[in-house]
N, C-alpha and C positions, 0 to 999 in steps of 0.2 A: 845927978851926975850925967855927964856927957857921954853919949854914945852914938855910934854911926856904923852903917854897914854899906859898902859900896863895891861895885865891880870895877876895879881898877885896870884890868886887862880882861881878855876873854879868859874865863876859867880862872881867874885870880881875884879873890875877894878880900878886902881889907876891913877887918872888925875892930873898932875902937870902943872900948868900954872904960870911961875914966881914963887912967894913965896906961891902961893895958892896951896893947895893939897886937893882934894876931892877923896872920895872912893865912889864907886857905888857897892852895894851889893845886891843880889836877895835873898828874903826871901821866900823860898819854902814851908815853913810850915805855911804861912800866909793865912788868909781867906779874903784878900782884893783884890780890883781891882787894886791896885797900889803896886806890890810886890817889885819894885826896889826902894831902899833908897839910896839918895845922902847924904854922911855924911862928918863931918869935919875930919881933922886928928885924933882928939880927940875922935871921935865916936859920936858926936851930930848930930842927924838926922836933915838935913836942908830942904829935900824935898823927897817926895814919888812920883814915877813916874809909869805910866801903862807899859812902855816898857823902854829897854835900850836906844833906840834912844832918846826918850823924856827925859831921865835923861841927856844925853849928851847935848841936846838943852838947857836944863835948865842951865846947867854949861857955855855954849857958851853965853847965854844972860847976864849972870853976869860978864864974864871975858872979852867978846869981841873977843875972839879968836876961830877960827873954830874947836872945838874939834871933830866934826863928821869927818872932814877931817883927823884929827890925829888918831881917832879911825880906819877909814878905812886904813890909812897908817900901823897902829899896826897890823891889821888883814893880810894885804898884807905881811908884814914882816914875820908874823907867818906862812902863807901858803907858802911863799917862802922858808922857812926852811923846811917845811914838803915835799915840792916837790923836794928839793935837797936830800932827804933821797933816799937810794936804794929802788928800786921797788921790791915787793915781787914776782910777776909773770910778764910774757911777756904780754904786752897789745895788741901785734899783733895778739895773739891767741883768743882775747876776741870777742864775736859776735857782729856784728854791731847792733846798736839800729834801730829797725824797725820803731819806732815812728816818726812821723813828725809833726812839729809845724804847727798850722793852718795859712794858708796863704803862706806857703813856695813854694807851687806849682804856686802861682800867680807871684813870683819873677823871676821864671826861663822862 
């Protein structure tokens, strides 16, 4: 079955699973605790969620396909494209991060 997840605009995601297409959109001007809307392709609101992840879980529950994994794949593809872009500066001149995660000294 065909499936895909892509960010088509900032804070607007298109999820396609087979013949089902759902849009997930963030409402920034809303006064609600559930600012993410899952809508049909026609714009009918099907579900409102508190987070983008919960919106993807709702789609997964209804389609049976792991859209969270697809979402992660889409983000990795986007970050891979960003990493392949030429760097602005040389990272070897950047200062080392002096912070250390708690417990790191226990591992050495």
